Steps between C-alpha positions, in 0.01 A plus 500: 500500500576168333429515131269251326686251284306484174651161415287346777188564291343291226371706210148506647631601842721769347201640314302526823795665675557754224132594505522541880767766438250696293657403169321356196504120471687501168812623682529156660549338161775747417677451831464120506659474155810679634542316830627172357758636260843414642646843427229692689597596855313825564193692391704763317564237230127465423507741212132479396399647837518874559776633722247618761328160506830319540588727790161440666530122476859509620391673821294199605626202301816301433635244253686228686786276390717240668859556605736225385698397808676194361526288189650151474540293183507120518728282292184381320398858408235546769499852645400578860402857580482648848268800500489747788157635594425848634512376860839333451371142479633275226313275259644266242394427143657241269536522122520162325615538139429221252527465124135569427397712800617709792315437825499718812427343838312773688464555877168599655600550864806583707553162662215253544267386776427152363794334675571222249773296668722472194496866391755760609255783436274348765776534760472879466140518611278760340628857504222652291298476180625666185292776348380457142763749383778304669388185322474666159828687545689170526406433139579856396841506669589164347389612155717811529801292604440253218486788254829636630665159467328429166348179635184509291140532621338386823232254390371310805423571865473240776389598848727250672734739681488615861160477666162333447326695220144415606569632852549842339198461278382857435845632414569190291186543291561871453856429389386228259243734346770763447743248355239370256349837405579589138554857617737367767756224444276287275595151622276218379312312771638182343851617585432555871488228764401547864623234740334433835561262788125450513288784640182326392244784544695722260534254210157571357549875548829491312353309209198726474681833536811439288538226243860406574653155531485323836780300660452304822795429729386153602811297593293213639157348445503358851363720780743379765805557282377828356421641844853416610637696204237773471305622806231647273379143449372498858249767392428386145546127451610329181139397432371856546773639278454249219120529517534876452733442204260249351173687555555866588786637293365612161748342262501641147499272198836346416646603833611276782578547866867445575584298809847561638645201681841532661651164592669453838707190562319251720200725558281525188699325227383138518310324225210469744501881527491523120206260479309695766565823309376345175185376668413827672555721196245299300250724323712815512629635169862544600869452446757414765840659541742290701789684663801372683531677835745790501704428810524799733711515812396480780183318388526121541337378177681321221425429136434144375725337244418571137405135449232529770359818348476331160322201654253737668441670165438169324220409743324827416555466126374142503185633669447739208635824645732752340783497754824688442825506692603863530857612550539776756689808392722734696576275798862621513378852582214386727246596235327164462154417635487524879834682528385863496556669835619845597466639848678831463677721253751331276 
């Protein structure tokens, strides 16, 4: 019989499960407080539970963790982890250390079904969704490794790794609730960003169920161009996506939606493209991150010259937008945006 992984449960779900075992509800609080301590690997370590109770829970339940299969360190300090799952599949997570924060780029699926033309992860196809525990355990495994290397504290989480987070919605929300629970890992909602290619029906749900930051992988404000880059645009057009951002996503005070715009030479980098973007984002409280494309063989796309990127930025700034040119990290170890892809064991 396969044991039940208790890390798949939010606190409320764990309480219901513990009660279903015939145990009092307060036991859930005790158990939950142990699950997210990095040194806890088995029920025998939960010393405020009786020996008989620990044995009973151990018969039916488990505490999962991720197996580190590979670790690469970039010349810029970025760290790419390859984690092996129970079924032998590999996911990747990327730690981006900076002076004032340490950010982990988290995966939500093994592979991805969205098929964005410029993304290596998309070439894998979708293998499967990650369970809530497998999402949370990326943070826990990284925190343990950071502690070993004395790298400080993990401060920020961005769901920009392998997969489309909103296509794994239930597990994503459960994982976010665990990550933000004060009895769990106690991350602030302000320190978590979920990025989506634009699954419009889920935007409102995300905003209402978990108050995290939203990032939209836009890459073009023109339907023809965006559909060429991102097949999801054939289902949810630019207008539908931006209308949902403008009207449906409940944006907290002093927060802004982040639009991610990767520039591809000769495709979406003209000043006319910048003007169209400025016009269509009107009325949305937002900021724009401009990224130079991370070239990936065998994909055919190329990055524009820095001068062209700066000219694109100036159009947006002149229109009153906060537009930033972001420098990709970890490209030398294939850890930059769009470069995560593992098909088998490392």
